[in-house]
C-alpha positions, 0 to 999 in steps of 0.5 A, a space after each residue: 500500500 502507498 499513500 498519495 495525495 488527491 488534487 483536493 489535498 485528501 491523502 489516500 492509500 492505494 494498493 500498489 499491486 492494483 496500479 496498471 500505469 501512471 500517467 502525467 498529462 499534466 496532472 499525474 493519474 493512477 490507472 488501476 486494473 479495474 479501469 478506475 483513474 485517480 488524479 493525484 498531486 504526486 509526481 510520477 517519479 514519487 509514485 514510482 519510488 513509493 511502489 518500488 519501496 513497497 515492493 522491496 518491503 514485501 520481498 524483505 518481509 519474513 515469511 511464515 515459519 515452517 516447523 521442519 522438526 520431524 518430531 
């Protein structure tokens, strides 16, 4: 999940996995997998950085512990 700011100043949380593309025309718009567009104040580079940080955090998170003790 990443936090972005809509044009009206409202902060929202978006599931980064649902972002299909990020457009700049001239405002930045997130295009989600369901076709919905969210116009935001954030720069494209800011969104890309946040998505990369999110993906890194997910990959670095410890997974479930599996008991390999055959007792």
